C-alpha positions in Angstrom: 0.0 -0.1 0.0 1.4 3.6 -1.2 1.5 6.5 1.1 -1.4 7.8 -1.0 -3.5 4.8 -0.7 -2.7 4.8 3.1 -3.9 8.5 2.9 -7.2 7.4 1.1 -7.8 4.7 3.6 -7.5 7.2 6.2 -9.8 9.5 4.8 -12.3 6.7 4.3 -12.8 6.4 8.2 -10.2 4.0 9.1 -7.6 6.7 10.3 -4.7 3.9 11.0 -1.4 3.9 9.0 1.4 1.4 9.4 4.9 1.5 9.3 6.4 -1.1 7.0 9.0 -2.6 9.1 8.0 -5.4 11.5 10.1 -7.5 13.7 10.0 -11.1 13.1 11.3 -13.4 16.1 12.0 -17.0 15.1 11.1 -20.1 16.7 13.7 -21.2 19.6 16.4 -23.4 18.3 18.5 -24.5 21.2 17.8 -21.7 23.3 18.8 -19.2 20.4 16.5 -16.8 19.2 16.7 -15.4 15.8 15.6 -11.7 14.6 14.7 -10.6 11.1 12.9 -7.6 9.7 10.1 -8.1 7.2 9.0 -5.3 5.2 5.4 -5.3 5.2 2.5 -2.6 4.8 0.0 -4.1 7.0 0.2 -6.2 10.3 0.0 -9.8 10.2 3.2 -9.9 7.8 1.2 -10.1 4.6 3.9 -9.9 2.0 1.8 -11.1 -1.1 1.8 -14.7 -2.1 5.6 -15.0 -2.7 6.7 -12.9 0.3 4.4 -15.2 2.5 5.5 -18.2 1.2 9.2 -17.3 2.0 8.3 -16.5 5.2 6.4 -19.6 6.0 9.2 -21.7 4.6 11.9 -20.0 6.7 13.5 -21.7 9.8 16.4 -21.0 12.2 19.3 -23.0 11.7 21.5 -24.0 14.6 23.7 -21.1 14.1 20.8 -18.6 14.1 20.6 -18.0 10.6 17.4 -18.6 8.8 17.4 -21.4 6.2 14.3 -22.8 4.0 12.0 -25.6 5.3 13.4 -27.9 2.5 16.3 -28.9 5.1 13.5 -29.9 7.7 10.6 -31.0 6.0 7.9 -28.7 7.9 6.7 -25.6 6.5 4.5 -24.5 9.8 7.3 -25.0 12.0 7.9 -21.0 11.4 4.3 -20.5 12.4 5.0 -19.6 16.3 7.1 -16.5 15.0 4.5 -15.2 13.2 2.1 -15.3 16.5 4.6 -14.0 18.3 5.0 -10.8 16.2 1.1 -10.4 16.0 0.6 -10.4 19.8 3.6 -7.7 20.1 1.4 -5.7 17.6 -1.7 -6.4 19.4 0.1 -5.6 23.0 1.1 -2.1 21.4 0.1 -1.5 18.2 0.8 2.3 18.2 4.2 1.5 19.6 5.8 1.7 16.1 4.3 5.0 15.0 5.4 8.6 16.2 3.6 10.9 18.4 2.9 13.2 15.4 1.6 9.8 13.2 -0.8 8.8 16.1 -2.4 12.1 16.3 -2.8 12.8 12.7 -4.4 9.2 12.5 -6.9 9.5 15.5 -7.8 13.0 14.3 -8.5 11.6 10.5 -10.6 8.7 11.9 -12.7 11.3 14.1 -13.2 13.7 11.5 -14.2 10.8 9.0 -16.9 9.5 11.5 -18.2 12.8 12.8 -16.6 12.5 16.0 -14.7 15.5 18.5 -11.2 15.6 16.6 -9.4 17.4 19.5 -10.6 14.8 22.0 -9.3 11.8 19.9 -6.0 13.6 18.8 -5.4 13.8 22.7 -6.9 10.3 23.2 -4.9 8.7 20.8 -1.8 10.0 22.1 -2.6 8.8 25.7 -3.6 5.4 24.2 0.1 5.0 22.8 1.7 6.1 26.0 -0.7 5.5 28.8 1.9 6.2 31.5 3.2 9.1 30.2 0.5 11.5 29.9 2.1 14.0 32.7 4.7 15.3 30.1 2.1 15.8 27.2 1.7 19.3 26.6 -1.4 18.7 24.3 -3.3 17.7 27.6 -4.7 20.3 30.0 -4.2 20.1 33.8 -8.3 19.2 33.9 -7.1 16.2 31.2 -4.4 15.3 33.4 -6.2 15.4 36.6 -9.0 12.9 35.3 -6.3 10.6 34.2 -4.8 10.6 37.6 -8.3 10.2 39.2 -8.5 7.3 37.0 -5.5 5.5 38.5 -5.7 6.4 42.0 -9.7 5.8 42.2 -10.0 2.8 39.8 -13.3 2.0 41.2 -14.8 5.4 40.8 -16.8 4.8 37.6 -20.1 5.9 36.2 -23.2 4.2 37.6 -24.2 2.9 34.2 -21.0 0.6 34.3 -21.9 -0.6 37.7 -25.5 -1.5 36.6 -23.7 -3.3 33.7 -21.8 -5.1 36.6 -25.0 -6.0 38.4 -26.9 -7.2 35.1 -23.7 -9.4 34.5 -23.7 -10.7 38.1 -27.3 -11.8 38.0 -26.8 -13.6 34.4 -23.9 -15.6 36.6 -26.5 -16.2 39.2 -29.1 -17.4 36.7 -26.5 -20.2 35.5 -25.7 -21.5 39.1 -29.2 -21.8 39.9 -30.1 -23.4 36.8 -27.2 -26.1 37.7 -28.0 -26.7 41.5 -32.0 -26.4 41.8 -32.0 -30.1 40.2 -30.4 -31.3 43.3 -33.8 -31.0 45.4 -36.0 -32.2 42.4 -34.6 -35.2 42.1 -35.5 -36.2 45.5 -39.2 -36.3 44.1 -39.6 -36.6 40.5 -37.6 -39.8 40.0 -40.2 -41.5 41.8 -42.9 -40.1 40.0 -41.5 -40.7 36.4 -40.3 -44.4 37.2 -36.9 -44.0 36.9 -35.9 -44.3 40.9 -33.4 -46.8 41.3 -34.9 -47.8 44.3 -38.2 -48.7 42.8 -38.2 -48.1 39.2 -41.0 -48.6 36.6 -40.7 -52.1 35.1 -39.9 -50.5 31.6 -37.2 -48.7 32.7 -36.0 -51.1 35.8 -32.7 -51.9 34.0 -31.7 -48.2 32.9 -33.1 -46.1 35.7 -29.8 -44.9 36.9 -28.9 -44.1 33.3 -32.0 -42.3 32.6 -31.4 -40.1 36.0 -28.1 -39.4 34.6 -29.4 -38.3 31.4 -32.2 -36.2 32.6 -29.6 -34.2 34.9 -27.0 -34.3 32.0 -28.9 -32.9 29.5 -28.5 -29.2 29.5 -24.6 -29.9 29.6 -25.2 -32.0 26.4 -26.6 -29.5 24.8 -23.9 -26.9 25.7 -21.2 -29.3 24.3 -22.7 -30.5 20.8 -24.5 -27.2 19.9 -25.3 -24.3 22.4 -21.6 -23.3 22.8 -21.0 -23.0 19.3 -24.2 -20.9 18.8 -22.3 -18.2 20.8 -20.5 -16.5 17.7 -23.6 -16.2 15.4 -25.9 -15.2 18.2 -23.6 -12.2 19.0 -23.0 -11.5 15.2 -26.6 -11.4 14.6 -27.9 -9.7 17.9 -25.3 -8.1 19.6 -23.9 -8.8 23.1 -27.2 -7.5 24.5 -29.6 -9.5 22.0 -27.6 -12.5 22.6 -27.6 -12.2 26.6 -31.7 -11.1 26.1 -32.3 -14.3 24.0 -30.5 -16.8 26.1 -32.0 -15.3 29.2 -35.5 -15.9 27.8 -34.6 -19.3 27.0 -33.4 -20.3 30.5 -36.8 -18.6 31.8 -38.7 -20.5 29.2 -37.4 -23.9 29.6 -37.6 -23.5 33.4 -41.1 -23.3 33.2 -41.3 -25.8 30.6 -39.3 -28.2 32.9 -41.9 -27.7 35.8 -45.0 -28.8 33.7 -43.4 -31.9 32.1 -45.0 -35.5 33.2 -42.5 -37.8 31.8 -38.8 -38.6 31.9 -38.4 -38.1 28.6 -40.3 -35.0 28.5 -38.0 -33.3 31.0 -35.2 -34.4 29.4 -36.1 -32.4 26.3 -37.0 -29.5 27.9 -33.7 -29.7 30.0 -31.7 -30.1 26.7 -33.2 -26.9 25.4 -32.0 -25.3 28.5 -28.5 -25.9 27.2 -29.1 -23.1 24.5 -29.5 -20.7 27.6 -26.5 -21.9 29.4 -24.0 -22.3 26.8 -24.1 -19.0 24.8 -24.9 -17.0 27.8 -21.6 -18.6 29.9 -19.4 -17.2 27.0 -21.1 -14.0 26.0 -21.7 -12.4 29.8 -17.7 -12.3 30.5 -17.1 -10.9 27.0 -19.8 -8.3 27.4 -18.4 -7.2 30.8 -14.6 -7.3 29.6 -15.3 -5.1 26.6 -17.2 -2.6 28.7 -14.7 -2.3 31.5 -11.6 -0.1 32.0 -8.6 -2.3 31.5 -7.6 -1.8 35.4 -10.5 -3.4 36.8 -11.4 -5.8 34.0 -9.4 -8.9 35.6 -11.5 -8.8 39.0 -14.9 -8.3 37.3 -13.7 -11.5 35.0 -13.4 -13.4 38.0 -16.6 -12.3 39.6 -18.3 -14.8 37.2 -17.1 -17.4 39.4 -18.2 -16.0 42.3 -21.4 -15.1 41.4 -22.3 -18.3 39.9 -21.2 -20.2 43.1 -23.6 -17.7 44.6 -26.3 -18.8 42.2 -25.6 -22.3 43.4 -26.4 -21.4 46.8 -29.8 -19.8 45.4 -30.9 -23.1 43.9 -30.4 -25.1 47.4 -32.3 -22.2 48.9 -35.2 -22.6 46.5 -35.2 -26.4 47.1 -35.3 -25.7 50.8 -38.5 -23.0 50.5 -40.4 -25.5 48.5 -39.7 -28.7 50.0 -42.6 -28.7 52.1 -45.3 -27.7 49.5 -48.1 -30.2 49.0 -49.7 -31.4 46.0 -53.0 -29.7 44.8 -55.8 -30.7 42.7 -54.6 -32.0 39.6 -51.1 -31.3 39.9 -48.7 -34.1 41.3 -45.3 -33.3 42.6 -46.0 -29.6 43.0 -42.9 -28.9 45.2 -40.3 -30.3 42.7 -42.1 -28.3 39.7 -41.8 -24.9 41.9 -38.2 -25.7 42.5 -37.5 -26.2 38.8 -39.4 -23.4 37.9 -38.0 -21.1 40.2 -34.7 -21.2 38.4 -36.4 -19.0 35.8 -37.2 -15.9 38.1 -33.8 -14.4 38.0 -33.6 -14.6 34.4 -36.5 -12.2 34.0 -34.3 -9.6 36.1 -31.7 -10.0 33.4 -34.2 -9.6 30.7 -35.7 -6.5 32.2 -32.3 -4.9 32.9 -30.6 -5.8 29.8 -31.9 -2.9 27.4 -31.2 -0.4 29.9 -27.4 -0.9 29.3 -25.3 0.5 26.6 -24.4 -1.6 23.9 -20.9 -3.0 23.7 -18.7 -0.3 22.0 -16.1 -3.0 20.4 -19.1 -4.9 18.8 -20.6 -1.4 17.3 -17.4 -0.8 16.0 -17.2 -3.9 14.4 -20.3 -3.1 12.7 -19.1 0.1 11.3 -21.2 2.3 13.9 -18.6 4.6 15.0 -21.1 7.1 16.5 -22.9 4.8 18.5 -20.0 3.6 19.7 -18.4 6.6 20.8 -21.7 7.6 22.4 -22.0 4.1 24.3 -18.1 4.3 25.5 -18.7 8.0 26.9 -21.6 6.7 28.9 -19.3 3.8 30.1 -16.1 6.1 30.6 -17.8 9.6 31.8 -15.5 11.5 30.0 -14.7 12.3 26.2 -10.9 12.1 26.7 -11.1 8.6 28.3 -13.9 7.7 26.0 -11.8 8.5 22.8 -8.8 7.0 24.1 -10.4 3.7 24.8 -12.5 3.8 21.7 -9.5 4.6 19.3 -7.4 2.0 20.8 -10.5 -0.6 20.3 -10.5 0.7 16.8 -6.8 0.1 16.1 -6.9 -3.3 17.7 -9.9 -4.4 15.1 -7.6 -2.9 12.5 -4.7 -5.2 13.5 -6.8 -8.2 14.2 -8.6 -8.2 10.7 -5.4 -7.9 8.7 -3.9 -10.8 11.1 -6.8 -13.2 10.7 -7.3 -12.7 6.8 -6.5 -15.9 4.9 -5.8 -18.1 7.8 -7.6 -21.1 9.5 -7.9 -20.2 13.2 -9.2 -23.3 14.3 -6.5 -25.3 12.3 -4.0 -23.3 14.0 -5.0 -24.2 17.3 -3.8 -27.7 16.6 -1.1 -27.3 14.3 1.1 -24.5 15.9 2.8 -25.9 18.6 2.7 -22.6 20.8 -1.3 -22.7 20.3 -1.4 -26.3 20.8 0.2 -26.2 24.3 -2.3 -23.6 25.3 -4.8 -25.7 24.2 -3.6 -28.7 26.0 -3.3 -26.7 29.1 -6.8 -25.4 29.1 -7.9 -28.5 28.4 -6.6 -30.3 31.4 -8.1 -27.4 33.5 -11.7 -27.7 32.1 -11.4 -31.3 32.4 -9.9 -31.2 35.7 -12.8 -29.0 37.0 -15.3 -31.6 36.0 -13.4 -34.9 37.1 -12.2 -33.6 40.1 -15.9 -34.4 41.4 -17.1 -31.1 42.2 -20.4 -31.0 39.9 -20.8 -34.9 41.0 -21.7 -32.9 44.3 -23.2 -30.0 43.2 -26.0 -31.9 41.0 -26.4 -34.9 43.5 -25.9 -33.3 47.1 -29.0 -34.2 48.3 -28.6 -37.5 47.2 -25.2 -38.0 48.8 -26.1 -36.7 52.4 -29.5 -38.8 52.0 -27.3 -42.0 51.4 -25.1 -41.1 54.4 -28.3 -41.1 56.9 -29.4 -37.8 57.1 -33.5 -37.1 56.4 -34.5 -35.5 53.1 -34.8 -31.9 55.0 -31.5 -32.3 56.6 -30.0 -33.3 53.3 -31.3 -29.8 51.9 -29.9 -27.9 54.8 -26.6 -29.9 54.5 -27.0 -29.0 50.6 -27.4 -25.3 51.5 -24.2 -25.3 53.7 -21.9 -26.6 50.7 -23.6 -23.8 48.4 -22.9 -21.2 51.1 -19.2 -22.5 51.5 -18.8 -22.4 47.6 -19.8 -18.9 47.5 -17.8 -17.5 50.6 -14.3 -19.3 49.6 -14.6 -18.3 46.1 -13.9 -14.9 47.2 -10.1 -15.5 48.5 -9.7 -17.7 45.2 -10.5 -14.5 43.4 -8.1 -12.4 45.7 -5.2 -14.6 45.6 -5.2 -15.9 42.1 -2.9 -13.0 41.1 -0.8 -13.3 44.1 0.3 -16.8 44.3 0.0 -17.8 40.8 -2.4 -20.3 38.9 0.3 -23.5 39.4 0.8 -22.9 43.2 -2.9 -22.8 43.9 -3.7 -26.0 41.8 -0.6 -27.9 43.3 -1.6 -27.3 46.7 -5.2 -27.9 46.2 -5.3 -31.0 44.2 -3.5 -33.1 46.7 -6.0 -31.7 49.4 -8.9 -32.4 47.3 -7.7 -36.1 46.8 -7.3 -36.5 50.4 -10.6 -35.0 51.5 -12.6 -37.2 48.5 -10.9 -40.5 49.9 -11.6 -39.4 53.5 -15.3 -38.5 52.6 -15.9 -42.0 50.8 -14.4 -44.0 53.6 -16.3 -42.4 56.0 -19.7 -44.2 54.7 -18.1 -47.3 56.2 -18.4 -45.6 59.5 -21.4 -47.9 61.5 -22.7 -45.3 63.5 -25.3 -42.8 61.9 -24.4 -39.4 63.7 -20.7 -39.8 63.3 -21.0 -41.1 59.6 -22.9 -38.1 58.6 -21.1 -35.6 60.8 -17.7 -36.6 59.0 -19.1 -36.9 55.6 -20.7 -33.4 56.0 -17.1 -32.2 57.2 -15.5 -34.0 54.3 -17.4 -32.2 51.7 -17.2 -28.9 53.1 -13.5 -28.9 53.6 -13.2 -30.4 50.1 -15.5 -27.3 48.9 -13.2 -24.7 50.6 -10.2 -26.2 48.4 -12.1 -26.3 45.4 -13.1 -23.0 45.6 -9.7 -21.5 46.3 -8.2 -23.2 43.6 -9.9 -25.3 40.7 -12.6 -23.0 41.1 -11.4 -20.0 39.6 -8.6 -20.8 37.6 -9.8 -22.6 34.5 -11.8 -19.7 33.2 -8.8 -17.2 33.9 -6.2 -19.4 32.5 -8.3 -20.5 29.4 -9.0 -16.7 28.7 -5.1 -15.6 28.8 -3.2 -18.0 27.5 -4.3 -18.0 23.8 -3.0 -15.4 21.3 -5.5 -12.7 20.9 -6.3 -13.5 17.6 -7.3 -16.9 18.9 -8.9 -16.0 22.2 -13.0 -16.1 21.3 -12.3 -19.4 19.3 -10.1 -20.9 22.1 -12.5 -20.1 24.9 -15.6 -21.4 22.8 -13.3 -24.7 22.5 -12.7 -24.7 26.2 -16.4 -24.1 27.3 -17.5 -26.8 24.9 -15.0 -29.1 26.3 -16.2 -28.1 30.1 -19.6 -28.7 29.2 -18.9 -32.2 27.4 -17.4 -33.6 30.5 -19.9 -31.7 32.7 -22.3 -34.2 30.8 -20.1 -37.2 31.2 -20.2 -36.6 35.1 -23.6 -35.7 35.7 -24.7 -38.7 33.4 -22.4 -41.5 34.8 -22.7 -40.7 38.7 -25.7 -42.1 39.3 -24.7 -45.3 37.8 -21.3 -44.9 39.4 -23.0 -44.2 42.8 -25.4 -47.6 42.7 -22.7 -49.6 41.3 -19.5 -48.6 43.6 -21.6 -47.3 46.4 -20.2 -43.8 48.0 -16.9 -45.4 49.0 -16.0 -46.3 45.2 -17.7 -43.3 43.8 -15.5 -40.7 45.9 -12.6 -43.0 45.6 -13.1 -42.7 42.0 -12.5 -38.7 41.6 -10.0 -38.7 44.5 -7.7 -40.8 42.1 -8.6 -38.5 39.3 -7.4 -35.5 41.7 -4.0 -37.1 42.1 -3.7 -37.8 38.3 -4.8 -34.3 37.7 -2.0 -32.8 40.4 0.4 -34.9 38.1 -0.6 -33.3 34.7 -0.6 -29.8 36.2 3.1 -30.3 37.6 4.4 -31.7 34.2 2.3 -30.1 31.6 0.6 -26.7 32.7 2.9 -23.6 32.4 2.4 -20.8 34.7 0.6 -17.7 33.0 0.5 -15.2 36.1 2.2 -12.0 35.5 3.5 -12.6 31.9 3.0 -10.2 29.1 1.4 -11.0 25.7 4.9 -11.3 24.2 6.2 -13.3 27.3 3.3 -15.7 27.2 4.1 -16.3 23.4 7.7 -17.3 24.7 6.4 -19.0 27.6 4.4 -21.5 25.4 7.2 -21.9 22.9 8.9 -24.0 25.4 8.8 -27.7 24.2 6.6 -29.6 26.6 9.4 -32.2 27.2 11.5 -29.2 28.0 9.2 -28.1 30.7 8.3 -31.6 32.2 12.2 -32.3 32.6 12.4 -28.8 34.4 9.7 -29.9 36.9 11.6 -33.1 37.6 14.8 -31.0 38.2 12.8 -28.6 40.3 11.3 -31.6 42.6 15.2 -32.7 42.9 16.2 -29.2 43.7 13.6 -28.8 46.5 14.8 -32.3 48.0 18.4 -30.9 48.3 17.6 -27.6 49.4 15.1 -28.5 52.0 16.3 -32.1 53.1 20.0 -32.3 52.3 20.5 -28.5 53.0 22.3 -27.8 49.5 23.3 -24.2 48.7 23.0 -24.6 44.7 20.7 -21.8 43.6 17.7 -22.8 41.6 17.9 -22.1 38.1 14.8 -20.4 36.2 12.9 -22.2 33.8 12.8 -18.7 31.8 15.3 -16.3 31.1 14.1 -12.6 29.5 16.5 -10.5 28.4 15.9 -7.6 26.3 13.1 -9.5 24.1 15.2 -12.7 24.2 14.3 -15.8 25.5 15.9 -18.8 26.3 14.7 -21.9 28.4 17.1 -22.7 31.3 17.0 -26.5 30.4 17.2 -27.9 26.9 15.3 -30.5 25.3 18.2 -32.0 23.6 20.2 -33.1 26.8 17.5 -32.7 29.5 20.3 -31.0 31.7 19.9 -27.4 33.6 22.2 -24.9 32.1 22.8 -21.9 33.9 22.3 -18.4 31.5 23.8 -15.4 32.5 
């Protein structure tokens, strides 16, 4: 693209011109990075057919030079370098431009779209150097004071933003209530529908447990095979607010539908369609909150999804308690469980009523070319035109970069074929799989049945279930506060052994002959397990999955993670009744306790840490071969034994060394030996 073409591009409303030189960091070879500079007119290193082919086929040799892929026979080997360069561009897309170029481009963008030009000149410059505003002569003292206030009072935001946070929190509570309210209902409806394992209908006698699991797991089956994959088309057609409204309506309608069913297969169909309300909503609400929230408080708000989902789980148990003693009415059998299942739709009404009072997502509006509406929406969310202009222009630049980056690329294919992306996918999959096979949702969905099996009455079992939900909510808060203090791996490596031991303890307590001692110790084991889960595996999977993928793959990566999560959620809910009846509580709890031990090993050797790394550093972290990472963890175990048992003074070698953007691992895949790197 020539300079004249760039000017025309800006005049058409794009207002963003790129420099022609891009650094290309090649894939690591024996710890030696290779850097080239490539001429390109657009991000994503689009060089035309011939240039792109040359880049794709290039690979670093052992001495740091770049040679053709014919020497290695793998054309895709250089792809991680493209991702690293792309993430660097997305991390600071204005960094290569001068201050004058940034202000000129921002002004051109504003003028072409009928936006305040001066505000965007200032906003563009602040977007480029967010920490250098004190020395910007273009800013008035009032502008600088507003920027200082934003830093020192980061939670002092317009009321409309907190209204949005409340709506998103209620949406999370809807999800939690949808998941847990079935626990109390299954005390009653299996007997009414002939799928109670203790006294089944002769037609279903051989499959009663499987049918019970199928009914309970129906929403998660839908989420895995269809619901989660509806997220992108719903958001594309209806926008964030429209998608949330539709999914909330589906949740409400299917909860009422579930309350009106008269057979197990009818209830299965109703709950299957509930998955269309759960799946897209679970992906859309965090995205909507993230797109509307200032960066400085975005992380804490994303983490609140887990807290409010836990709160919704507790509300489901409260509803079970409230309606337990409701008797049947003339012509209505099982009114109590029908009210339990129907009550889960009530919070969805609040979401439906509130969502239209919220501003639309500025990012979504900009993706549709509606820049004026996007600015008005951002102004409502930020409360000041400088802040709105800064964030809006920065979003626009990111969208331009992303659009250029993904052009002509198969994103889904690249998740599996590019080693850096594949390692992120493996780490994310380990965690979402672990969130299900650590056993927590088997307890959430069947809490009342588990406590009843321990010897409690039905009412006492529901009270004990409420205690489980309350602990889940309370201990989600310390998990939210400590995840960025201790890191993801330490929380998981501490809590998974504890969960394994407590699940074994709980299962073995079912052998205690005394009813009071048995029920008390079972409840103690479950509650302590709940505390460990809420502080570790509870908040980590969604946070980890949302941050480890490159930006251009993040939405697709999250869809894959949520679909995987719901698939294994269905597997757990479907199989647990049969597992419980076949192996009894002792075997069922031991099964998940064993999985916690296996997951500890998988996390130890195959899960890189993601806390505190920039986008570029994450690219480098996930470029370390899996074998190198696993060997380092073995070395780490040996070092701790020598240091704390044998009192060795040998310093611990780091796995990663970051030095002026050069990256090398402290242990090589070739030798498996630790090397100190100065």
